[in-house]
DRENDO-1510 file (C-alpha; in Angstrom, 1 decimal, always signed):
<recs>
REC; n; res; u; v; w
REC; 1; MET; +108.6; +69.0; +93.3 .
REC; 2; ALA; +105.0; +68.0; +94.0 .
REC; 3; TRP; +103.1; +69.7; +97.2 .
REC; 4; SER; +101.2; +67.7; +99.6 .
REC; 5; PRO; +98.2; +69.7; +101.3 .
REC; 6; ALA; +97.8; +67.3; +103.5 .
REC; 7; GLN; +101.2; +67.6; +104.6 .
REC; 8; TYR; +101.4; +71.2; +104.6 .
REC; 9; LEU; +97.8; +71.4; +106.5 .
REC; 10; LYS; +99.1; +68.9; +109.4 .
REC; 11; PHE; +100.1; +72.6; +111.3 .
REC; 12; GLU; +97.3; +74.6; +109.7 .
REC; 13; ASP; +96.6; +76.7; +112.7 .
REC; 14; GLU; +100.3; +77.7; +113.2 .
REC; 15; ARG; +100.7; +78.0; +109.1 .
REC; 16; THR; +97.4; +80.4; +109.1 .
REC; 17; ARG; +98.5; +82.6; +111.8 .
REC; 18; PRO; +101.2; +84.7; +109.7 .
REC; 19; ALA; +98.6; +85.1; +106.9 .
REC; 20; ARG; +96.0; +86.6; +109.4 .
REC; 21; ASP; +98.7; +89.2; +110.6 .
REC; 22; LEU; +99.7; +90.0; +107.0 .
REC; 23; LEU; +95.9; +90.4; +106.1 .
REC; 24; ALA; +95.2; +92.7; +109.2 .
REC; 25; GLN; +97.6; +95.0; +107.8 .
REC; 26; VAL; +96.5; +95.4; +104.3 .
REC; 27; PRO; +94.9; +99.0; +104.1 .
REC; 28; LEU; +91.9; +98.7; +102.0 .
REC; 29; ASP; +87.9; +98.7; +102.7 .
REC; 30; ALA; +86.4; +97.2; +99.9 .
REC; 31; PRO; +88.4; +96.1; +97.0 .
REC; 32; ALA; +87.0; +94.8; +94.2 .
REC; 33; LEU; +89.2; +92.1; +93.1 .
REC; 34; ALA; +91.8; +90.4; +95.4 .
REC; 35; ILE; +93.8; +87.5; +94.3 .
REC; 36; ASP; +95.9; +85.0; +96.6 .
REC; 37; MET; +99.3; +84.2; +94.8 .
REC; 38; GLY; +100.6; +80.7; +95.6 .
REC; 39; CYS; +97.6; +80.1; +97.5 .
REC; 40; GLY; +98.4; +76.6; +98.3 .
REC; 41; PRO; +95.1; +74.7; +99.6 .
REC; 42; GLY; +93.2; +77.8; +100.1 .
REC; 43; ASN; +93.4; +78.1; +103.5 .
REC; 44; SER; +94.9; +81.7; +103.3 .
REC; 45; THR; +92.4; +82.7; +100.3 .
REC; 46; GLU; +89.4; +81.6; +103.2 .
REC; 47; LEU; +90.6; +84.5; +105.1 .
REC; 48; ILE; +90.5; +87.1; +102.4 .
REC; 49; ALA; +87.1; +85.8; +101.2 .
REC; 50; GLU; +85.9; +86.4; +105.0 .
REC; 51; ARG; +87.3; +89.6; +105.1 .
REC; 52; PHE; +86.3; +91.3; +102.0 .
REC; 53; SER; +83.0; +89.5; +101.6 .
REC; 54; SER; +82.1; +91.8; +98.6 .
REC; 55; ALA; +85.2; +91.4; +96.5 .
REC; 56; ARG; +85.6; +88.9; +94.0 .
REC; 57; VAL; +88.6; +86.5; +95.6 .
REC; 58; GLU; +90.7; +84.5; +93.1 .
REC; 59; GLY; +93.5; +82.2; +94.1 .
REC; 60; MET; +96.4; +80.7; +91.7 .
REC; 61; ASP; +99.2; +78.5; +92.3 .
REC; 62; SER; +101.8; +76.5; +90.4 .
REC; 63; ASP; +100.8; +72.9; +92.0 .
REC; 64; GLU; +97.8; +71.4; +90.8 .
REC; 65; ASN; +97.8; +69.1; +94.0 .
REC; 66; MET; +97.3; +72.2; +95.5 .
REC; 67; LEU; +94.8; +73.8; +93.8 .
REC; 68; GLU; +92.7; +70.7; +93.7 .
REC; 69; ALA; +92.6; +71.2; +97.6 .
REC; 70; ALA; +91.6; +74.8; +97.5 .
REC; 71; ARG; +88.6; +74.0; +95.0 .
REC; 72; LYS; +87.5; +71.4; +97.3 .
REC; 73; ARG; +87.6; +73.6; +100.3 .
REC; 74; LEU; +86.2; +77.0; +98.3 .
REC; 75; PRO; +84.1; +75.8; +95.7 .
REC; 76; SER; +82.5; +78.9; +94.9 .
REC; 77; LEU; +85.8; +80.7; +94.3 .
REC; 78; THR; +88.2; +80.7; +91.1 .
REC; 79; PHE; +91.4; +78.9; +91.2 .
REC; 80; SER; +93.8; +79.1; +88.3 .
REC; 81; GLN; +97.4; +77.4; +87.5 .
REC; 82; GLY; +100.1; +79.9; +86.5 .
REC; 83; ASP; +103.8; +80.5; +87.4 .
REC; 84; LEU; +104.7; +83.5; +89.5 .
REC; 85; GLU; +108.2; +84.1; +87.4 .
REC; 86; THR; +105.7; +85.0; +84.6 .
REC; 87; TRP; +102.4; +84.9; +85.9 .
REC; 88; LEU; +100.1; +88.6; +85.4 .
REC; 89; PRO; +96.4; +88.4; +86.5 .
REC; 90; GLY; +93.7; +88.9; +83.6 .
REC; 91; GLU; +93.0; +92.2; +84.7 .
REC; 92; LYS; +94.6; +94.6; +87.3 .
REC; 93; ALA; +93.8; +93.8; +90.9 .
REC; 94; ASP; +93.1; +95.7; +94.1 .
REC; 95; LEU; +94.8; +93.4; +96.5 .
REC; 96; LEU; +97.9; +91.0; +95.3 .
REC; 97; TYR; +98.2; +89.0; +98.3 .
REC; 98; ALA; +101.1; +86.2; +98.8 .
REC; 99; ASN; +101.6; +84.0; +102.1 .
REC; 100; ALA; +104.7; +82.2; +102.1 .
REC; 101; VAL; +105.7; +81.7; +98.3 .
REC; 102; PHE; +107.9; +84.4; +97.1 .
REC; 103; GLN; +110.9; +82.8; +98.9 .
REC; 104; TRP; +110.7; +80.1; +96.2 .
REC; 105; VAL; +111.0; +82.6; +93.5 .
REC; 106; PRO; +113.9; +83.8; +91.4 .
REC; 107; GLU; +115.0; +86.9; +91.2 .
REC; 108; GLN; +111.8; +87.9; +93.5 .
REC; 109; LEU; +112.6; +91.9; +93.2 .
REC; 110; ALA; +112.1; +92.1; +89.4 .
REC; 111; VAL; +108.7; +90.0; +89.7 .
REC; 112; LEU; +107.5; +92.1; +92.5 .
REC; 113; LYS; +108.0; +95.6; +90.6 .
REC; 114; ARG; +106.4; +93.9; +87.5 .
REC; 115; LEU; +103.2; +93.0; +89.5 .
REC; 116; MET; +103.6; +96.3; +91.1 .
REC; 117; ARG; +103.1; +98.0; +87.8 .
REC; 118; GLN; +101.3; +95.8; +85.7 .
REC; 119; GLY; +99.3; +93.9; +88.0 .
REC; 120; LEU; +97.8; +96.4; +90.4 .
REC; 121; LYS; +95.2; +99.3; +89.9 .
REC; 122; PRO; +96.6; +102.8; +91.1 .
REC; 123; GLY; +95.9; +102.6; +95.1 .
REC; 124; GLY; +96.2; +99.1; +94.7 .
REC; 125; VAL; +97.9; +96.8; +97.6 .
REC; 126; LEU; +100.6; +94.4; +97.3 .
REC; 127; ALA; +101.2; +92.4; +100.8 .
REC; 128; ILE; +103.7; +89.5; +101.0 .
REC; 129; GLN; +105.1; +87.4; +104.0 .
REC; 130; MET; +108.0; +85.0; +103.7 .
REC; 131; PRO; +110.0; +82.7; +106.1 .
REC; 132; ASP; +113.4; +84.2; +106.9 .
REC; 133; ASN; +114.7; +81.2; +108.2 .
REC; 134; LEU; +117.5; +79.9; +106.2 .
REC; 135; THR; +119.9; +80.6; +109.3 .
REC; 136; GLU; +118.0; +78.7; +111.9 .
REC; 137; PRO; +118.6; +75.4; +112.9 .
REC; 138; THR; +116.2; +73.9; +111.0 .
REC; 139; HIS; +117.5; +74.7; +107.8 .
REC; 140; ARG; +121.1; +74.5; +108.7 .
REC; 141; LEU; +120.8; +71.2; +109.6 .
REC; 142; MET; +119.1; +70.2; +106.1 .
REC; 143; GLU; +122.0; +71.0; +104.2 .
REC; 144; GLU; +124.8; +69.7; +107.1 .
REC; 145; THR; +122.7; +66.6; +107.0 .
REC; 146; ALA; +122.7; +66.2; +103.2 .
REC; 147; LEU; +126.5; +67.1; +102.5 .
REC; 148; SER; +127.6; +64.6; +105.3 .
REC; 149; GLY; +126.0; +61.6; +104.2 .
REC; 150; PRO; +126.6; +58.8; +101.7 .
REC; 151; TRP; +124.3; +61.1; +99.5 .
REC; 152; GLY; +126.5; +64.3; +99.7 .
REC; 153; HIS; +127.0; +64.0; +95.8 .
REC; 154; ARG; +123.5; +64.6; +95.2 .
REC; 155; PHE; +123.6; +68.3; +96.2 .
REC; 156; ALA; +126.9; +69.3; +94.7 .
REC; 157; GLY; +127.0; +72.7; +93.3 .
REC; 158; GLY; +124.3; +73.9; +96.3 .
REC; 159; LYS; +121.2; +71.9; +94.8 .
REC; 160; GLY; +118.5; +71.7; +97.3 .
REC; 161; LYS; +119.4; +74.8; +99.0 .
REC; 162; ARG; +116.5; +77.8; +99.1 .
REC; 163; PRO; +118.3; +81.0; +97.5 .
REC; 164; GLY; +119.1; +83.7; +100.5 .
REC; 165; MET; +116.4; +86.7; +100.8 .
REC; 166; PRO; +117.0; +90.0; +99.9 .
REC; 167; THR; +117.6; +92.3; +102.5 .
REC; 168; PRO; +115.1; +94.8; +103.7 .
REC; 169; ALA; +116.7; +97.6; +102.3 .
REC; 170; ASP; +116.3; +95.8; +98.9 .
REC; 171; TYR; +112.9; +95.6; +99.3 .
REC; 172; MET; +112.5; +99.2; +100.2 .
REC; 173; ASN; +114.7; +100.4; +97.3 .
REC; 174; ALA; +112.8; +98.0; +94.9 .
REC; 175; LEU; +108.9; +99.2; +96.1 .
REC; 176; ASN; +109.6; +103.3; +97.5 .
REC; 177; PRO; +109.5; +104.4; +93.6 .
REC; 178; LEU; +106.3; +102.6; +92.9 .
REC; 179; SER; +104.5; +103.0; +95.9 .
REC; 180; SER; +103.0; +106.0; +98.4 .
REC; 181; ARG; +103.8; +103.7; +101.3 .
REC; 182; VAL; +105.9; +100.8; +101.8 .
REC; 183; ASP; +105.4; +99.0; +105.6 .
REC; 184; LEU; +108.3; +96.4; +106.2 .
REC; 185; TRP; +108.5; +94.4; +109.1 .
REC; 186; HIS; +110.0; +90.9; +110.6 .
REC; 187; THR; +107.9; +89.0; +113.2 .
REC; 188; VAL; +109.0; +86.1; +114.9 .
REC; 189; TYR; +106.9; +83.4; +116.0 .
REC; 190; TYR; +107.6; +80.7; +119.0 .
REC; 191; HIS; +105.3; +77.6; +118.0 .
REC; 192; PRO; +105.5; +75.0; +121.0 .
REC; 193; LEU; +105.7; +71.1; +119.1 .
REC; 194; ALA; +105.3; +68.1; +120.7 .
REC; 195; ASN; +108.9; +66.7; +120.4 .
REC; 196; ALA; +111.6; +67.2; +117.6 .
REC; 197; GLU; +109.9; +64.6; +115.2 .
REC; 198; ALA; +106.9; +67.3; +115.0 .
REC; 199; ILE; +109.5; +70.0; +113.8 .
REC; 200; VAL; +110.5; +67.4; +111.1 .
REC; 201; GLU; +107.1; +66.8; +110.2 .
REC; 202; TRP; +106.4; +70.5; +110.2 .
REC; 203; VAL; +109.6; +71.1; +107.5 .
REC; 204; LYS; +108.7; +68.0; +105.6 .
REC; 205; GLY; +105.6; +70.2; +104.4 .
REC; 206; THR; +107.7; +72.9; +102.6 .
REC; 207; GLY; +111.1; +73.6; +103.4 .
REC; 208; LEU; +112.5; +70.0; +103.4 .
REC; 209; ARG; +111.1; +68.8; +100.2 .
REC; 210; PRO; +113.7; +70.1; +98.0 .
REC; 211; TRP; +116.3; +68.5; +99.6 .
REC; 212; LEU; +114.2; +65.0; +100.1 .
REC; 213; ASP; +113.2; +65.2; +96.2 .
REC; 214; LEU; +117.3; +65.4; +95.3 .
REC; 215; LEU; +117.3; +62.1; +97.2 .
REC; 216; GLU; +117.0; +58.4; +95.9 .
REC; 217; GLU; +113.9; +57.0; +98.2 .
REC; 218; LYS; +116.0; +54.1; +99.5 .
REC; 219; ASN; +118.6; +56.9; +101.4 .
REC; 220; ARG; +115.1; +59.1; +102.3 .
REC; 221; PRO; +114.5; +57.2; +105.7 .
REC; 222; ALA; +118.2; +57.5; +106.4 .
REC; 223; TYR; +118.2; +61.2; +105.7 .
REC; 224; LEU; +115.4; +61.6; +107.7 .
REC; 225; GLU; +116.5; +59.9; +110.7 .
REC; 226; ALA; +120.1; +61.5; +111.0 .
REC; 227; TYR; +118.1; +65.0; +110.0 .
REC; 228; THR; +115.9; +64.3; +113.2 .
REC; 229; ASP; +118.7; +63.0; +115.4 .
REC; 230; ALA; +120.4; +66.5; +114.9 .
REC; 231; ILE; +117.0; +68.4; +115.0 .
REC; 232; ARG; +116.6; +66.7; +118.6 .
REC; 233; LYS; +120.4; +68.1; +119.9 .
REC; 234; ALA; +119.5; +71.6; +118.7 .
REC; 235; TYR; +116.0; +71.8; +120.2 .
REC; 236; PRO; +115.9; +71.1; +123.6 .
REC; 237; PRO; +112.9; +70.1; +125.5 .
REC; 238; LEU; +111.1; +72.5; +127.6 .
REC; 239; ASP; +110.1; +71.9; +131.1 .
REC; 240; ASP; +107.1; +70.2; +130.1 .
REC; 241; GLY; +108.4; +67.8; +127.4 .
REC; 242; ARG; +107.8; +69.8; +124.5 .
REC; 243; VAL; +109.9; +71.9; +122.0 .
REC; 244; LEU; +110.2; +75.6; +120.7 .
REC; 245; LEU; +110.4; +76.2; +117.2 .
REC; 246; ARG; +111.8; +79.7; +116.5 .
REC; 247; PHE; +110.5; +81.1; +113.1 .
REC; 248; PRO; +111.0; +84.3; +111.7 .
REC; 249; ARG; +108.9; +85.7; +109.1 .
REC; 250; LEU; +109.5; +88.8; +106.9 .
REC; 251; PHE; +106.3; +91.0; +105.8 .
REC; 252; VAL; +105.9; +93.6; +103.2 .
REC; 253; VAL; +103.4; +95.9; +102.3 .
REC; 254; ALA; +103.2; +98.3; +99.7 .
REC; 255; THR; +100.5; +100.6; +97.9 .
REC; 256; LYS; +100.8; +101.9; +94.7 .
REC; 257; VAL; +101.2; +104.9; +93.9 .
</recs>
């Protein structure tokens, strides 16, 4: 699944706000090495570099398109390709940071524990945030539209569906034994967007991609039309004609013992 930096950055301000909120809660003053895991096009990496101007800041991502965009945005920083299921930094970091990537990582609790043990210095910080929106209309309707159309056979056996998130208690139980402190919270963002089509454009950059990738190209327009109609019904207009996208996110900040 190839990612599109241009599609992702159509809503850069809205997508970067949770990254700022996560970074604001990182309890570090002057880290020597900070790594943005799943850095995407570099919008979150830029925030880290601005806050920790004396640190060595690096980014990693699995997608070469995203890395190319990040390198163009921040040519003085180092960006490398890697798969978070197996990746570890070349040297232990003071900050391992991830904005909206671990929702895609299978067995993420095992990965997070490995990163805490092998990827961080003592006193280092793991800071992650993830969309927690699988029960929102945006994501429920992706599946309903997939299964109800003539293309439904392509989604048999749960294909296209993102795995569910661990519970908050799961994160606490996994990270507490490795941490001196674990902060965990939800924030619900409400994004006013122009119309239903804007919501579709938003999710085309992230959550909708696995569904579209499983469709034959000839069926993608019909799927998008059906999905947009369903989104229009699920998100009625505000008094000013815009629609309000509700977007819950989970934040975790763990400081290593």
